[in-house]
C-alpha angles and dihedrals in degrees: 000000000000129000132212125205107236110214100188090108099046134084116252091235088065096049097098094051092044092049091052091050091048091052090050091048094053102255114157097212147012114224126199135182128238132223126159099194143330116251113214090228136010140176091208123111123219109234101208105043144009106306095220092050095049092047089052089051093048093046092053099041124086106223117200116204102266095232089056094048093044091051091047093052095041089057092063099040135057111196113021119094130223137214140161118239097229126354112195093238105177094053090061126077103254098219091052090044090049092053092050092048097048093043094051092046089053098049094043095048091246097308095140140081132187119241100198128198143150119241128249092212115093090202091065087066102032095049090050092051094254132132111244091205089063095052096114092047091048091049095052092047093048090053091050091049094049091051091049092050092050091057092078089223129107108282135183134187133195126186138123088269103041127022124175138142130235114317139144138203128229129229105032126175120267087238122029114259109257114248114211117190121221129204143085101226119102093251090054093049091048090049091052091050094045105036108010137092088213147341133254126203133205118231108303140155120253095258090056092045091051090054094046094047090048090053091046091052092050089056091046088055090048093051095040095243099113093099096063108119092195095057108120129206116198116188131183119210113165088188091065108096107136130073090247090053091056091044090054090053089053089052089056089058099262111152098185135020118207103212144177103221095197092048126263092246098037098100092228104146105151119104098235093048091053093045090051091050091050093052092045091051089052091055098039102038117009095047091050096049099048 
């Protein structure tokens, strides 16, 4: 069982120190959220939490572009890996995203992955000149483009959304960056089974996770991808606090748990308090579950 340090409740100025503490404590990954901007009003509904509560959180939280924060933390660590959960992939231009991804993979020695998701906010698409109704189509095509760019060979793509002739990027990583698909809806689970190297959940209780992972595995059977030994399942359960809770998640097939060691609702916001909680979690949980 691996653990990821979830940074959604930390200030970006503390990220380097927290990443260093996580590496020392034995965490496998550092996980950060993504938000491009905050629209003053929206008709969209957030699927995983109360919409008003999540909008209040987004409005009050300074979000650093994930590629900037990942590079900053990678510069002060040597082993731990980084990924966004999730990056709003289809609202970004895929060639620019591909260059960021391949460049960061190169300079970090492959210590990154891409947590890929859509976006529930219509404004993320509309204000970037994109059609919200095409979001699934855009997502699938972006994934195909990113994989083509990471090949290091000449690659071209032609669709109604993206149209470019043969090109290649240099440098590219020695191994393609893993792409883990986030989302609970059936299309997202199917996409993870069909196109992904793994699946990422939002915060859920264990009964919900058991149902979602069961559905995911049925689709993996359908698409013939169930036998992949490198397929990762990352699941967030803020209710999991005891060793037996984490062991139960492993029994469900979870390979990594993104976690907030000081507790998402604890109110601990100072750097030293969070560092202390990370190191304590390493001693009391990670060391005992290895």
